[in-house]
ROSE-4610 file (N, C-alpha, C; in Angstrom, 1 decimal, always signed):
// ROSE-4610
residu = [M/M/M/G/G/G/K/K/K/L/L/L/E/E/E/N/N/N/E/E/E/F/F/F/V/V/V/G/G/G/K/K/K/G/G/G/S/S/S/V/V/V/L/L/L/E/E/E/N/N/N/P/P/P/Y/Y/Y/T/T/T/S/S/S/G/G/G/C/C/C/R/R/R/R/R/R/K/K/K/L/L/L/K/K/K/D/D/D/Q/Q/Q/Y/Y/Y/R/R/R/K/K/K/Y/Y/Y/L/L/L/L/L/L/E/E/E/L/L/L/P/P/P/G/G/G/D/D/D/S/S/S/P/P/P/E/E/E/W/W/W/Q/Q/Q/R/R/R/I/I/I/L/L/L/E/E/E/L/L/L/K/K/K/K/K/K/I/I/I/H/H/H/E/E/E/N/N/N/G/G/G/E/E/E/D/D/D/L/L/L/N/N/N/L/L/L/L/L/L/C/C/C/S/S/S/C/C/C/Y/Y/Y/P/P/P/D/D/D/P/P/P/C/C/C/H/H/H/S/S/S/N/N/N/I/I/I/I/I/I/S/S/S/D/D/D/A/A/A/I/I/I/T/T/T/G/G/G/K/K/K/I/I/I/S/S/S/P/P/P/K/K/K/K/K/K/E/E/E]
num = [1/1/1/2/2/2/3/3/3/4/4/4/5/5/5/6/6/6/7/7/7/8/8/8/9/9/9/10/10/10/11/11/11/12/12/12/13/13/13/14/14/14/15/15/15/16/16/16/17/17/17/18/18/18/19/19/19/20/20/20/21/21/21/22/22/22/23/23/23/24/24/24/25/25/25/26/26/26/27/27/27/28/28/28/29/29/29/30/30/30/31/31/31/32/32/32/33/33/33/34/34/34/35/35/35/36/36/36/37/37/37/38/38/38/39/39/39/40/40/40/41/41/41/42/42/42/43/43/43/44/44/44/45/45/45/46/46/46/47/47/47/48/48/48/49/49/49/50/50/50/51/51/51/52/52/52/53/53/53/54/54/54/55/55/55/56/56/56/57/57/57/58/58/58/59/59/59/60/60/60/61/61/61/62/62/62/63/63/63/64/64/64/65/65/65/66/66/66/67/67/67/68/68/68/69/69/69/70/70/70/71/71/71/72/72/72/73/73/73/74/74/74/75/75/75/76/76/76/77/77/77/78/78/78/79/79/79/80/80/80/81/81/81/82/82/82/83/83/83/84/84/84/85/85/85/86/86/86/87/87/87/88/88/88/89/89/89/90/90/90]
x = [-94.3/-94.3/-93.8/-92.9/-92.5/-93.4/-93.3/-93.8/-93.5/-94.4/-94.1/-93.7/-92.7/-91.9/-92.0/-92.8/-92.5/-91.6/-90.9/-89.8/-90.1/-90.3/-90.4/-88.9/-88.5/-87.3/-87.3/-88.5/-88.8/-88.2/-88.7/-88.5/-88.7/-87.7/-87.6/-87.2/-86.7/-86.0/-84.8/-83.9/-82.8/-82.1/-82.7/-82.6/-83.0/-83.5/-84.1/-83.0/-83.2/-82.7/-82.5/-80.9/-80.7/-80.9/-80.7/-80.8/-82.3/-82.7/-84.0/-84.4/-83.4/-83.6/-82.8/-84.0/-83.5/-84.2/-83.9/-85.0/-84.5/-85.7/-85.5/-84.2/-83.5/-82.8/-81.3/-81.0/-80.3/-80.3/-81.4/-81.5/-81.0/-81.5/-81.1/-79.5/-79.1/-77.3/-76.6/-77.3/-76.5/-76.7/-77.9/-78.0/-76.9/-76.8/-75.7/-74.5/-74.0/-72.6/-72.6/-73.6/-73.6/-73.4/-74.3/-74.1/-72.9/-72.4/-71.1/-69.8/-70.4/-69.3/-69.0/-70.2/-70.5/-69.7/-69.1/-68.4/-69.7/-69.0/-69.8/-70.6/-70.1/-70.6/-71.7/-71.8/-72.8/-74.3/-75.2/-76.5/-77.0/-76.9/-77.6/-77.2/-75.9/-75.2/-75.8/-76.0/-76.3/-77.9/-78.9/-80.2/-79.9/-79.3/-79.2/-79.0/-77.8/-77.8/-78.8/-79.3/-80.6/-81.5/-82.0/-82.9/-82.3/-80.7/-80.5/-80.5/-80.7/-80.7/-82.4/-83.2/-84.8/-85.0/-84.5/-84.2/-84.0/-82.8/-82.3/-82.7/-83.7/-84.3/-85.8/-85.7/-86.9/-88.2/-88.0/-89.2/-89.3/-90.5/-90.8/-90.3/-89.6/-89.7/-89.9/-90.5/-91.2/-90.7/-90.2/-89.3/-90.3/-90.9/-92.0/-91.4/-91.8/-91.4/-92.4/-92.4/-93.3/-93.5/-92.1/-91.7/-92.5/-92.9/-93.7/-94.9/-95.0/-94.1/-93.0/-92.5/-91.1/-90.1/-89.1/-87.5/-87.1/-86.5/-86.0/-84.8/-84.6/-83.3/-83.6/-84.8/-85.2/-84.5/-84.6/-83.7/-82.4/-81.8/-80.2/-80.4/-81.1/-81.1/-81.4/-82.2/-82.6/-81.4/-80.5/-79.3/-78.1/-77.9/-77.1/-77.9/-79.4/-79.6/-79.4/-79.2/-78.9/-77.6/-76.6/-75.2/-74.6/-75.4/-75.0/-74.0/-74.3/-73.3/-73.0/-71.8/-71.2/-70.6/-70.5/-70.3/-68.9/-68.2/-66.9/-66.2/-64.9/-63.7/-62.8/-62.7/-61.8/-60.6]
y = [+211.0/+212.3/+213.2/+214.2/+215.1/+216.0/+216.8/+218.2/+219.2/+220.1/+221.1/+222.4/+222.8/+223.9/+224.8/+226.4/+227.4/+228.3/+228.6/+229.8/+230.9/+232.1/+233.2/+233.6/+233.9/+234.4/+235.7/+236.2/+237.5/+238.7/+240.1/+241.2/+241.2/+241.4/+241.7/+240.6/+239.4/+238.2/+238.3/+237.5/+237.8/+237.0/+236.4/+235.6/+236.5/+237.5/+238.3/+238.6/+238.8/+239.3/+240.4/+241.0/+242.5/+243.1/+242.3/+242.7/+242.9/+244.1/+244.3/+244.7/+245.0/+245.6/+244.5/+244.4/+243.5/+242.1/+241.2/+240.1/+239.1/+238.3/+237.3/+236.4/+236.2/+235.4/+235.8/+237.3/+237.9/+238.3/+238.6/+238.7/+237.3/+236.2/+234.8/+234.7/+234.9/+234.8/+235.9/+237.5/+237.9/+237.5/+236.8/+236.3/+235.2/+234.4/+233.1/+233.6/+234.8/+235.3/+235.8/+236.5/+237.6/+236.4/+235.4/+234.1/+233.6/+233.2/+232.5/+233.4/+234.6/+235.5/+235.9/+235.4/+235.4/+234.7/+234.9/+234.2/+233.1/+232.0/+231.0/+231.3/+232.5/+233.1/+234.1/+234.8/+235.6/+235.2/+236.2/+236.0/+234.9/+235.2/+234.5/+232.8/+232.7/+231.4/+230.6/+231.2/+230.8/+230.4/+231.0/+230.7/+229.5/+229.6/+228.6/+227.1/+227.1/+225.8/+225.6/+226.3/+226.1/+225.5/+225.7/+225.4/+223.9/+223.8/+222.3/+221.4/+221.7/+220.7/+220.4/+221.3/+221.0/+219.9/+220.4/+219.4/+218.1/+217.8/+216.7/+215.7/+216.7/+215.9/+215.0/+215.4/+214.7/+215.4/+216.7/+217.7/+218.4/+218.5/+219.0/+220.4/+221.0/+222.7/+223.5/+224.5/+225.2/+226.7/+227.0/+228.4/+229.3/+230.3/+231.2/+232.3/+232.9/+234.2/+234.6/+235.9/+236.7/+236.2/+235.7/+235.4/+234.3/+233.3/+231.9/+232.5/+231.5/+230.5/+230.6/+231.9/+231.8/+231.5/+231.0/+230.8/+231.9/+231.8/+233.0/+232.4/+233.5/+233.3/+232.1/+231.8/+230.6/+229.4/+229.4/+228.0/+227.9/+229.6/+229.4/+228.9/+229.6/+229.1/+227.4/+226.9/+225.6/+224.8/+225.1/+224.7/+224.4/+225.9/+225.9/+225.0/+224.9/+223.8/+222.4/+222.1/+220.6/+220.4/+221.4/+221.3/+221.7/+221.8/+221.9/+223.2/+224.1/+225.4/+225.9/+226.2/+226.4/+228.0/+228.6/+229.6/+229.7/+231.1/+231.3/+231.0/+230.1/+229.5/+230.7/+230.8/+231.6/+231.8]
z = [+105.0/+104.5/+105.6/+105.9/+107.0/+107.0/+107.8/+108.5/+107.1/+106.8/+105.6/+106.2/+106.3/+106.8/+105.4/+105.4/+104.7/+105.1/+104.2/+104.3/+103.3/+103.8/+102.8/+102.6/+101.0/+100.8/+100.1/+100.0/+99.0/+99.9/+99.5/+100.1/+101.5/+102.4/+103.8/+104.7/+104.0/+104.4/+104.3/+105.3/+105.2/+103.9/+103.0/+102.0/+100.4/+100.9/+99.9/+98.7/+97.2/+96.5/+96.5/+96.5/+96.7/+95.3/+94.6/+93.0/+92.5/+91.8/+91.7/+90.1/+89.6/+88.1/+87.2/+86.4/+85.2/+85.1/+84.0/+83.8/+84.8/+84.9/+86.0/+86.1/+84.7/+85.0/+85.0/+84.8/+85.4/+86.8/+87.5/+89.0/+89.2/+88.8/+89.5/+89.3/+88.4/+88.0/+88.9/+88.9/+90.1/+91.7/+92.1/+93.4/+93.5/+92.3/+92.6/+92.8/+92.3/+92.2/+93.5/+94.2/+95.4/+96.4/+96.4/+97.4/+97.5/+96.6/+96.5/+97.1/+97.0/+97.3/+98.9/+99.5/+101.1/+101.7/+103.0/+104.2/+104.3/+104.9/+105.7/+106.8/+107.3/+108.5/+108.4/+107.2/+106.8/+107.3/+107.7/+108.1/+106.8/+105.5/+104.6/+104.9/+104.7/+105.0/+106.2/+107.5/+108.4/+108.5/+107.6/+107.8/+106.6/+105.6/+104.8/+105.2/+106.5/+107.1/+108.0/+108.5/+109.4/+108.3/+107.3/+106.2/+105.7/+105.7/+105.1/+106.2/+107.7/+108.7/+108.7/+108.6/+108.5/+107.1/+106.2/+104.7/+105.1/+105.6/+106.1/+107.0/+108.0/+109.0/+108.2/+107.0/+106.3/+106.1/+106.5/+106.5/+105.2/+104.6/+103.4/+103.4/+102.6/+102.7/+101.4/+101.6/+100.7/+100.9/+99.7/+99.5/+99.0/+99.5/+99.1/+98.6/+97.5/+97.0/+95.9/+95.7/+94.9/+93.5/+93.2/+91.8/+91.3/+92.1/+91.8/+90.7/+90.0/+89.6/+88.4/+88.3/+87.5/+88.3/+87.5/+88.3/+88.9/+90.1/+90.5/+91.6/+92.5/+93.2/+94.3/+94.3/+95.5/+94.9/+93.6/+92.9/+93.4/+93.5/+93.9/+95.4/+96.1/+97.6/+97.6/+97.1/+97.0/+96.6/+95.6/+95.3/+96.3/+97.3/+98.5/+99.6/+99.9/+100.9/+100.3/+99.4/+99.0/+98.8/+98.7/+99.0/+97.3/+96.2/+95.1/+95.0/+96.0/+96.1/+97.3/+97.6/+99.0/+99.4/+100.6/+100.8/+100.4/+100.1/+100.1/+100.8/+100.6/+101.3/+101.9/+103.1/+103.8/+103.7]
């Protein structure tokens, strides 16, 4: 088992969800759309690429958010880290 890395993705983080009003599902969907519209050189995607390298090196990565244990935008970040979603093509 690899080293455990914790990454806070809540308020104040480069990966925070800029949307704060609505149900968790709506906020999660809004974040997904937001992230998909960002270019690959945005601070958000640059941090996701750094986290992807950590993940690919076999380290355990724990995304921390105040929403836990409810589903939230951290699920979308996880999808990006594992390559299920990608930045907008320029």
